[in-house]
GUDREN-956701 format. One record per residue (C-alpha): residue number from 1; x, y, z. Coordinates in pm, 1 decimal, padded with zeros to 6 digits, always signed. Layout:
N
[NUM [X Y Z]]
...
//
This chain:
281
[1 [+00114.9 +00994.5 +01616.7]]
[2 [-00131.4 +00783.7 +01611.8]]
[3 [-00270.8 +00580.2 +01262.0]]
[4 [-00591.3 +00473.7 +01219.0]]
[5 [-00760.0 +00249.1 +00999.3]]
[6 [-01006.7 +00351.7 +00784.8]]
[7 [-01240.4 +00081.3 +00578.9]]
[8 [-01509.5 +00148.9 +00438.2]]
[9 [-01860.9 -00068.7 +00280.4]]
[10 [-02044.2 -00137.9 +00012.5]]
[11 [-02162.0 -00455.8 +00006.1]]
[12 [-01961.9 -00685.9 -00189.4]]
[13 [-01731.7 -00444.2 -00297.5]]
[14 [-01623.3 -00474.6 +00083.7]]
[15 [-01382.8 -00790.2 -00101.4]]
[16 [-01210.2 -00554.7 -00267.1]]
[17 [-01085.5 -00425.1 +00101.9]]
[18 [-01073.6 -00829.4 +00229.7]]
[19 [-00793.7 -00845.3 -00070.3]]
[20 [-00658.7 -00496.3 +00082.0]]
[21 [-00632.1 -00615.2 +00406.5]]
[22 [-00471.6 -00970.1 +00397.3]]
[23 [-00182.4 -00839.0 +00195.6]]
[24 [-00196.6 -00536.4 +00493.6]]
[25 [-00147.2 -00929.8 +00689.2]]
[26 [+00167.2 -01014.3 +00523.9]]
[27 [+00370.0 -00694.9 +00504.0]]
[28 [+00271.4 -00683.1 +00929.1]]
[29 [+00094.6 -00363.8 +00886.1]]
[30 [-00055.0 -00280.0 +01179.8]]
[31 [-00236.0 +00040.8 +01233.9]]
[32 [-00298.8 +00172.0 +01602.0]]
[33 [-00688.0 +00183.7 +01564.9]]
[34 [-00933.1 +00031.3 +01283.1]]
[35 [-01283.8 +00204.8 +01231.7]]
[36 [-01506.1 +00026.4 +00992.3]]
[37 [-01822.9 +00060.8 +00809.9]]
[38 [-02061.2 -00206.1 +00725.4]]
[39 [-01905.0 -00461.9 +00453.2]]
[40 [-01585.9 -00235.5 +00600.6]]
[41 [-01681.6 -00318.5 +00933.3]]
[42 [-01698.7 -00724.3 +00834.9]]
[43 [-01355.5 -00722.2 +00686.7]]
[44 [-01136.8 -00547.4 +00949.1]]
[45 [-01316.9 -00809.4 +01210.9]]
[46 [-01069.0 -01128.8 +00976.1]]
[47 [-00763.8 -00826.1 +00992.5]]
[48 [-00766.7 -00766.3 +01319.4]]
[49 [-00802.5 -01136.8 +01427.6]]
[50 [-00482.6 -01192.2 +01171.3]]
[51 [-00701.0 -01462.6 +00995.8]]
[52 [-00569.5 -01416.9 +00663.7]]
[53 [-00749.6 -01518.4 +00389.7]]
[54 [-01104.8 -01629.8 +00587.0]]
[55 [-01278.9 -01338.4 +00379.6]]
[56 [-01256.1 -01471.6 +00067.2]]
[57 [-01322.8 -01892.5 +00213.7]]
[58 [-01624.6 -01772.1 +00376.2]]
[59 [-01782.4 -01506.1 +00055.3]]
[60 [-01675.6 -01816.3 -00262.8]]
[61 [-01832.3 -02133.6 -00036.4]]
[62 [-02123.4 -01937.1 +00065.7]]
[63 [-02223.5 -01628.0 -00205.2]]
[64 [-02453.0 -01840.3 -00316.6]]
[65 [-02623.0 -01959.8 -00014.4]]
[66 [-02951.9 -01807.5 +00023.4]]
[67 [-02894.5 -01837.1 +00395.3]]
[68 [-02598.1 -01569.9 +00354.4]]
[69 [-02736.7 -01317.0 +00121.4]]
[70 [-03015.6 -01314.5 -00094.9]]
[71 [-03395.4 -01192.0 -00222.6]]
[72 [-03529.9 -01524.3 -00087.0]]
[73 [-03391.3 -01438.2 +00264.1]]
[74 [-03587.0 -01105.1 +00288.2]]
[75 [-03852.9 -01292.8 +00191.8]]
[76 [-03858.3 -01501.8 +00444.9]]
[77 [-03681.8 -01325.6 +00752.5]]
[78 [-03696.0 -00967.8 +00645.5]]
[79 [-03303.9 -00910.5 +00652.5]]
[80 [-03158.2 -00967.7 +00321.4]]
[81 [-02855.8 -01092.3 +00513.4]]
[82 [-02956.7 -01434.7 +00686.8]]
[83 [-02897.0 -01280.1 +01095.3]]
[84 [-02846.8 -01598.9 +01225.3]]
[85 [-02639.7 -01787.9 +00921.7]]
[86 [-02394.0 -01458.6 +00887.5]]
[87 [-02341.0 -01359.4 +01245.3]]
[88 [-02341.4 -01704.7 +01432.7]]
[89 [-02366.0 -01947.2 +01273.9]]
[90 [-02099.6 -01899.5 +00978.5]]
[91 [-01787.5 -01755.5 +01281.7]]
[92 [-01918.2 -01997.3 +01524.4]]
[93 [-01942.9 -02265.3 +01345.1]]
[94 [-01875.6 -02313.0 +00968.6]]
[95 [-01567.2 -02058.1 +00906.6]]
[96 [-01501.2 -01960.3 +01262.5]]
[97 [-01377.6 -01696.4 +01430.6]]
[98 [-01075.1 -01654.3 +01645.2]]
[99 [-01307.7 -01431.9 +01967.7]]
[100 [-00960.7 -01499.5 +02069.1]]
[101 [-00716.7 -01345.7 +01838.3]]
[102 [-00944.2 -01044.5 +01868.9]]
[103 [-00983.0 -01042.0 +02206.4]]
[104 [-00557.7 -00994.6 +02240.2]]
[105 [-00477.1 -00807.2 +01905.9]]
[106 [-00414.3 -00493.0 +02125.0]]
[107 [-00650.5 -00255.4 +01880.0]]
[108 [-00921.3 -00098.0 +01947.6]]
[109 [-01179.1 -00111.7 +01664.0]]
[110 [-01499.1 +00081.0 +01631.5]]
[111 [-01800.8 +00046.5 +01383.1]]
[112 [-02024.8 +00260.2 +01291.9]]
[113 [-02387.5 +00278.3 +01273.5]]
[114 [-02703.6 +00480.3 +01187.1]]
[115 [-02936.4 +00600.7 +01482.0]]
[116 [-03262.3 +00607.6 +01335.1]]
[117 [-03424.3 +00843.1 +01577.0]]
[118 [-03175.2 +01110.0 +01530.5]]
[119 [-03064.2 +01024.1 +01199.5]]
[120 [-02718.5 +01063.3 +01297.7]]
[121 [-02346.4 +00800.2 +01294.9]]
[122 [-02229.0 +00602.8 +01650.4]]
[123 [-01902.4 +00477.5 +01644.0]]
[124 [-01931.6 +00179.4 +01880.1]]
[125 [-01559.3 +00042.4 +01954.7]]
[126 [-01637.6 -00355.4 +01934.0]]
[127 [-01478.0 -00492.6 +02293.9]]
[128 [-01618.4 -00835.7 +02277.5]]
[129 [-01621.1 -00952.6 +01915.9]]
[130 [-01913.5 -01185.8 +02068.1]]
[131 [-02099.4 -01007.1 +02325.3]]
[132 [-02121.6 -00711.1 +02048.1]]
[133 [-02215.2 -00845.1 +01765.3]]
[134 [-02539.2 -00713.6 +01677.5]]
[135 [-02382.5 -00373.1 +01617.4]]
[136 [-02159.0 -00525.8 +01425.6]]
[137 [-02537.3 -00642.5 +01247.3]]
[138 [-02644.0 -00311.8 +01276.3]]
[139 [-02341.0 -00167.3 +01075.5]]
[140 [-02486.5 -00367.2 +00751.7]]
[141 [-02863.6 -00356.6 +00807.9]]
[142 [-02949.8 -00228.8 +00434.5]]
[143 [-03200.6 +00024.2 +00463.7]]
[144 [-03509.8 -00064.4 +00238.8]]
[145 [-03392.6 -00467.0 +00295.2]]
[146 [-03287.0 -00532.8 +00681.5]]
[147 [-03519.7 -00496.4 +00998.6]]
[148 [-03419.0 -00244.3 +01222.0]]
[149 [-03079.4 -00419.7 +01485.4]]
[150 [-03224.3 -00241.1 +01825.3]]
[151 [-02985.0 -00237.0 +02110.5]]
[152 [-03007.2 -00125.2 +02460.8]]
[153 [-03286.4 +00082.1 +02276.3]]
[154 [-03185.2 +00231.8 +02069.5]]
[155 [-03208.4 +00173.3 +01663.8]]
[156 [-02983.6 +00125.1 +01443.8]]
[157 [-02928.6 -00005.5 +01086.7]]
[158 [-02672.1 +00092.6 +00800.6]]
[159 [-02353.4 +00316.0 +00902.6]]
[160 [-02255.1 +00419.8 +00600.8]]
[161 [-02647.9 +00600.0 +00575.5]]
[162 [-02485.0 +00834.9 +00783.4]]
[163 [-02132.3 +00841.2 +00734.1]]
[164 [-01974.6 +00633.2 +00472.1]]
[165 [-01616.7 +00728.0 +00507.5]]
[166 [-01603.3 +00816.7 +00921.5]]
[167 [-01197.0 +01021.2 +00833.8]]
[168 [-01320.5 +01320.4 +01032.4]]
[169 [-01476.3 +01105.8 +01361.9]]
[170 [-01184.2 +00914.8 +01356.9]]
[171 [-00945.9 +01206.5 +01344.2]]
[172 [-01192.5 +01355.6 +01612.7]]
[173 [-01052.6 +01066.9 +01830.9]]
[174 [-00689.7 +01161.9 +01840.2]]
[175 [-00638.9 +00925.6 +01506.3]]
[176 [-00471.2 +01236.3 +01312.2]]
[177 [-00302.6 +01034.1 +00988.2]]
[178 [-00506.7 +00757.2 +00852.9]]
[179 [-00467.0 +00482.3 +00578.9]]
[180 [-00812.8 +00488.9 +00412.3]]
[181 [-00943.9 +00164.7 +00191.8]]
[182 [-01213.4 +00295.4 -00090.8]]
[183 [-01459.8 +00051.6 -00278.0]]
[184 [-01527.2 +00322.3 -00540.0]]
[185 [-01247.9 +00418.3 -00806.7]]
[186 [-01114.3 +00800.0 -00844.8]]
[187 [-01314.7 +01024.2 -01011.2]]
[188 [-01681.1 +00856.8 -00836.9]]
[189 [-01910.7 +01112.1 -00779.4]]
[190 [-02256.6 +00918.7 -00612.6]]
[191 [-02598.5 +01038.3 -00724.6]]
[192 [-02911.4 +01142.3 -00519.3]]
[193 [-03145.9 +00890.0 -00447.9]]
[194 [-03485.4 +00955.1 -00463.7]]
[195 [-03598.3 +00973.3 -00195.3]]
[196 [-03986.9 +00886.3 -00216.2]]
[197 [-03934.9 +00525.2 -00054.5]]
[198 [-03716.7 +00673.2 +00215.7]]
[199 [-04050.6 +00912.2 +00352.1]]
[200 [-04248.0 +00572.7 +00313.2]]
[201 [-04040.6 +00333.1 +00525.7]]
[202 [-03954.7 +00559.4 +00778.5]]
[203 [-04206.6 +00799.8 +00809.7]]
[204 [-04125.2 +00743.7 +01191.2]]
[205 [-03813.4 +00830.7 +01178.9]]
[206 [-03800.8 +01183.2 +01000.0]]
[207 [-03415.3 +01267.9 +01074.9]]
[208 [-03315.0 +00944.1 +00948.8]]
[209 [-03494.5 +01036.4 +00623.3]]
[210 [-03270.7 +01391.6 +00587.7]]
[211 [-03036.6 +01120.2 +00689.5]]
[212 [-03019.6 +00933.1 +00338.7]]
[213 [-03190.2 +01260.0 +00167.0]]
[214 [-02862.0 +01442.0 +00201.6]]
[215 [-02632.4 +01107.6 +00143.6]]
[216 [-02517.4 +01167.7 -00167.1]]
[217 [-02377.4 +01560.8 -00077.4]]
[218 [-02239.3 +01400.0 +00240.7]]
[219 [-02070.8 +01141.7 +00089.3]]
[220 [-01891.9 +01352.9 -00217.5]]
[221 [-01747.8 +01645.0 +00042.6]]
[222 [-01596.0 +01369.4 +00242.3]]
[223 [-01477.3 +01231.2 -00092.8]]
[224 [-01298.5 +01616.3 -00164.8]]
[225 [-01203.5 +01624.1 +00195.5]]
[226 [-00990.1 +01300.5 +00162.4]]
[227 [-00861.3 +01434.9 -00135.4]]
[228 [-00758.1 +01736.5 +00033.8]]
[229 [-00597.8 +01531.1 +00282.0]]
[230 [-00404.4 +01351.4 +00063.7]]
[231 [-00278.4 +01602.7 -00097.4]]
[232 [-00131.9 +01735.6 +00221.0]]
[233 [+00029.2 +01397.7 +00305.9]]
[234 [-00202.2 +01321.1 +00623.2]]
[235 [-00355.3 +01020.9 +00471.0]]
[236 [-00305.9 +00757.2 +00198.5]]
[237 [-00567.5 +00602.2 +00019.2]]
[238 [-00627.5 +00292.5 -00153.0]]
[239 [-00900.5 +00233.1 -00384.5]]
[240 [-01000.4 -00013.5 -00675.3]]
[241 [-00727.1 +00079.7 -00959.4]]
[242 [-01059.0 +00065.4 -01194.6]]
[243 [-01421.0 +00038.2 -01111.3]]
[244 [-01537.1 -00318.6 -00943.9]]
[245 [-01738.6 -00489.1 -01130.6]]
[246 [-02009.7 -00627.8 -00889.3]]
[247 [-02362.5 -00672.9 -00757.7]]
[248 [-02464.5 -00553.5 -00400.8]]
[249 [-02608.0 -00938.3 -00414.9]]
[250 [-02318.7 -01127.0 -00670.2]]
[251 [-02361.8 -01532.8 -00611.1]]
[252 [-02071.5 -01650.4 -00880.0]]
[253 [-01792.0 -01693.0 -00681.3]]
[254 [-01549.4 -01641.2 -00932.0]]
[255 [-01610.5 -01278.1 -00959.9]]
[256 [-01656.6 -01269.7 -00664.2]]
[257 [-01278.0 -01389.1 -00592.1]]
[258 [-01170.5 -01114.9 -00895.5]]
[259 [-01257.2 -00894.6 -00706.2]]
[260 [-01071.9 -00961.9 -00413.7]]
[261 [-00740.5 -00999.6 -00587.7]]
[262 [-00782.5 -00630.4 -00732.3]]
[263 [-00740.6 -00533.5 -00401.2]]
[264 [-00481.0 -00780.9 -00343.5]]
[265 [-00303.3 -00651.5 -00598.7]]
[266 [-00409.4 -00277.3 -00553.8]]
[267 [-00243.5 -00305.4 -00224.4]]
[268 [+00060.6 -00485.2 -00355.8]]
[269 [+00149.6 -00203.0 -00553.8]]
[270 [+00142.7 +00049.9 -00257.4]]
[271 [+00304.7 -00127.8 -00080.2]]
[272 [+00623.2 +00072.3 -00105.4]]
[273 [+00445.4 +00395.6 -00106.5]]
[274 [+00236.4 +00246.5 +00175.1]]
[275 [+00601.9 +00173.7 +00392.1]]
[276 [+00713.1 +00484.3 +00351.3]]
[277 [+00404.1 +00686.4 +00397.1]]
[278 [+00455.0 +00474.7 +00787.0]]
[279 [+00794.2 +00553.5 +00839.6]]
[280 [+00715.0 +00915.0 +00808.7]]
[281 [+00734.0 +01134.8 +01220.2]]
//
């Protein structure tokens, strides 16, 4: 039976996931496959390259840098996350990513993107992190605050718009039991967002507008589904032990580190139970 690792997104809340994953690296937790959405995909990269501490390093060093994530970047480039800085200069020069380690890790890695023309999620296998980096960028390209990412004639944005927690998709791929890392506390329920802006900005993509308008209902149904799987012992869920108080564009490195530490603490507390769950056939 294959064990998957499913990583929710959530902007800067995703640094919680980085804390969880660093504890996984310390304890040699090795799934058979990983799927991530948006920030979950970004932090999943460092997990798969075995670079413990890399995510919290560059987040605390650059969270206040306008090239990383800022309204200034949005006004200047159309992307709230600076594409060249975040996906090239940072991993290739400033905080080097270990591309070779990723190539040799032997764990298949998928990222979720939302197709604007169909409104549906696509779960893309990343074979070469350097060559496929645009899929990572697409997965984390927030609607309203990012340019559409076009790859091979297809138009994409943040995978969370179509499939925020791709547990069903991963199970269909053959990962029958899964560790799920969420970035919302237990009891959270997503509220319906006003659809006027979606209809105005994405009027060329009616299926994508439908996906955005149906996001809260799908998300809440997925949480119900996860609770049922959890009761049956088919998934092991790590979620924030308390609400994460961090902004989508957090510039205070101490607040970033505090959320990372919550993730590390939660994972450490759950480690014995997780190892027992993994040992079951």
